[in-house]
N, C-alpha and C positions, 0 to 999 in steps of 0.2 A: 354509456351515453345513449340517449334516446333518438337523436336525430338521424335521418337516413344518410345525410352527408357524413356524419361522424363515423358511420360504419365503414366508410371507404378509406379511412386513413388512421394514422396514429393519433393525431390531434386535429380537431376542427375548431375554428374560431371565427367570430364575426366582430370586426373592428369598425369603428366610425371616426371620422375626423371632420371637425368644423373649423375651417380655415378663415382667418380674419385679416382685414387690411390694416388694422391698427392694433397696437399692443393692448393686451389685457390689463386690467387694474392690478397693481402690485401690492396694494395695501394688505397687511396681514389679516385684519378683521374680515375683509371682503372675501378673501381666498378661503379662509378657514370656515366661514359661514356657508359657502357653497359646498365644500367637502362635507361639512356636518349635515347639510340637507340631504346629500346623496347617501351618507351613512345611515341616516334615519330610515330611508327607503330600502336600503340594502344593508342590514345590520352586520352581515358577515364581512363587509368592507371596513376593516378596522385598522389596517396597517398603513401608516402614513410615512412617506419618505421624501426627503428633499435632496435634489441633485443640483448641479450647476445648470441653471436655466430651465429647470423642470421640477414640478411637484407632483407626486403620485400617491393616490389612495387605492388600495387593493385588498383583496381577501388573502389572508395568510395561506401559503402553500401547504398542503397536507399530502402525505404519501398515499393515503387510501382514498383521496378525492381528486380526480383530474380536473375538476372545475376551478376556474379562476376568473374573477371580474376585476377590472382595473379602470382607473380614470386618471388622465394626465393633463396638467396645465402647462403649456409652454408659452413663449413670448407672445405669439399671435395665433395660437391654435388650441383647441380643446379636443382631446382624443379619448376614446373609450373602447374597451374591448371585453368580450366574453368568450372564454375558452371552454370548449366541451360543454355547452349548455345542455340541459335536459331536453329542451325543445327549442325550436326556432322562435316561438312566441316569447319564451323567457328572455332570450337575448334581445328581441325586438322591443319588448316593454322597457328594458333597461336603457337602451339607446334612445328611445323616444322620451323617456323621463329626463335624460341629460339634455336633450334638445329643448325640452319644455322649460327646464329650470335655468339653463345657462343665460339666456338673454336678460332675465330679470335679476338674477343673483350677481351677474358680472357686468351689468349695464351695457349690453351689446345692442347697438342700433341695427335695424335692418339694412341700412346702407353699408354697414361695416362687413357684411357677409361676403366673403370671396367665393367659397364653394363649400358644399357638404359632400362627403363621399362615404360609401359603404363598401367594406371589403369582406369577401369570403375567403378564408385561408385554410389550406390543407397541408399538414406536415406528413411526409412519408419517410419512415425509417429505411435507410439504405446504407449498408456497410461497404458496398462495392464502390468502384470509381463512379461517382455520381454523374460527372460530365460525360463519361463514356456511355452510361445508361441513357442519358437524355439524347445523346447523339444517335444511338441505335434505335431508340423509340420514336424519335421525331424527325431525324434528318437523314438517316443512312441512305434512303432510296431517292433522295431529292438532289437537284443540281447543287444546292449549297453543301449537302453532305459530300458530294463528289469533290468539291474544293478542299474539304478537310481530310479526304482520304489520301494521305501521303505515306508512302512506304517507309516503314521504320519509325513513324511518328506515334505520339500518344495524345489523345484529346486533352487539352489543357483547360479550356473554358467553353461551355456550351449552355448558356443561360438565356433562353429566348424572352423577348419583351416586345409586345405590340399593342397598339391602341387604335380605337375606331371612334368616329363620331356617330352617335345614335340618332341625331336629328340634323336638319339642314342648318340650323343656327349655330351648331357646335356647343350648345349649352349643356348637352348631356353626352358624356363620353364613357367608354369602357376601356380598361387596361388589363391585359393578360400578362402575367409574369411568372417565370419559373426560375428559382434560385438554387444553387448548390452550396455545399459547405465552403467556408472560407479556406483560402490557400495562401501559402507564402509566395514571395516573388518568383521563386523557382518552381512553383506548382505543388509543393508538398502540403498535404492536408491532414497529416498525422495528429497535429495539435487539436484539430476540430473534428475528430473521428465520430463523435456522438451527434453531430448536427444533422438534421434531416434534410431531405429535398423539400423545398417550400413552393407550393403552387398558390397563386393569389389571383382573384378577379376583383377589380375595383371599379365601381360605377360612381362617377362624379357628376354632380349637378352644380353649375355655376349660378351665383346670385347676380344682383341683390334680390332680396325678398321684400314684399310690400309691408308685412307686419311680422312681429316675432313669432306668432302662432304658425306661420307658414313653414317654419323649420320642422316642427313636429308633423304638420299636415302633409309635407312632401315625403316624409319617410316611407310610407307604404309604397309609393311609386319606386323609390330606390330599391326597396326590398324585393318588390316584384320583378323588376328588371334584372337585379343581381341573381335572384333565384332562378329565373328562366334561362339566363345565359349560362349559369352553372350547369343546369340540366341539359341544355341543348348543345353547349360548346365545350366548357371546361372539362366536365367529367368524361364524355365519350372521346374527345379529340386530344386531351392532354393527360388527365389523370389515369384513365384505364390503360392506354398504351405504356405509360411509364410504370404503372403497377405490374403489368405483365412482364416487363423487362427486368424489374427488380426481382420478381419471383424466379425467372429463368436464370438470371445471373447468379442468384444465390444457390440455385440447384447445381 
C-alpha cells in the first residue's frame, strides 16, 4: 500500500458515515439505482449482499489484493469504507462521490442531516495479551495504572476511549478509541486469537447543512482535521507506544 499511514500498521482504512434523522427510502428501485450508480463509478464493487436491516455493496476479497471498498445502507445512515487504499486521494475521491450522489439518489433533504463523520482506522497484529500490551504502553506509569496494579491479578479490559470538542459550539468533535479482541465473560480470548488491536480516530461534524452540495464541500475540512490529529496525536501518543510494546512483548 502506498499511504504513509498504511506503512505503520497491518491494515489502514478510511471510513465515512452520513447519519440521518429520518429513515432512508426502502423502495427496491431507489436502493438498487443508487448502488448501480456507485458501481458504475467503481466497477470493482460488484458484490451485493443483504442482511437484516442492512444492504452492502463491496469489492470481492482477493488473497493477493489487500484493498477493499464497501458501501452500506442502514435504516438511517449511509456508511462507506476504503481499506488499504493506494493513496489518501483515492479514498477521498470515493467518499466524496458517495456524499455527492446520496442526497439526489436517496432524496435526502439538508434538514435531514444529523452529522457526517470521517474515521481513520489502524489494525495492529498482536498475538500477546492485547489488554496487557495497552496497559503497559499507555497506563502503567499513571495514577490509573496504579489502580489496576493489583498483586496476583491479570489485566482483563483496557480499552481507552475519549472525545473532545474542537470548537466552542460543539459542532465539530473528535473521538479517539483503542479496542482489543473480543473476550468471553470470564476473559478468555482464544476464540478470537486472530483479531487485531484496533485504533480509530473519528472526526464528526454536526448538521444541518444549507444545501446538498455542502456535504461534499465540507469533506476537505473533515479530511484535513482527521489527518492532522492523526499525525499530531494518534500516531505519536497511541500507535507508536503500542507498536513498541507489541514488538518487545513478542521478543
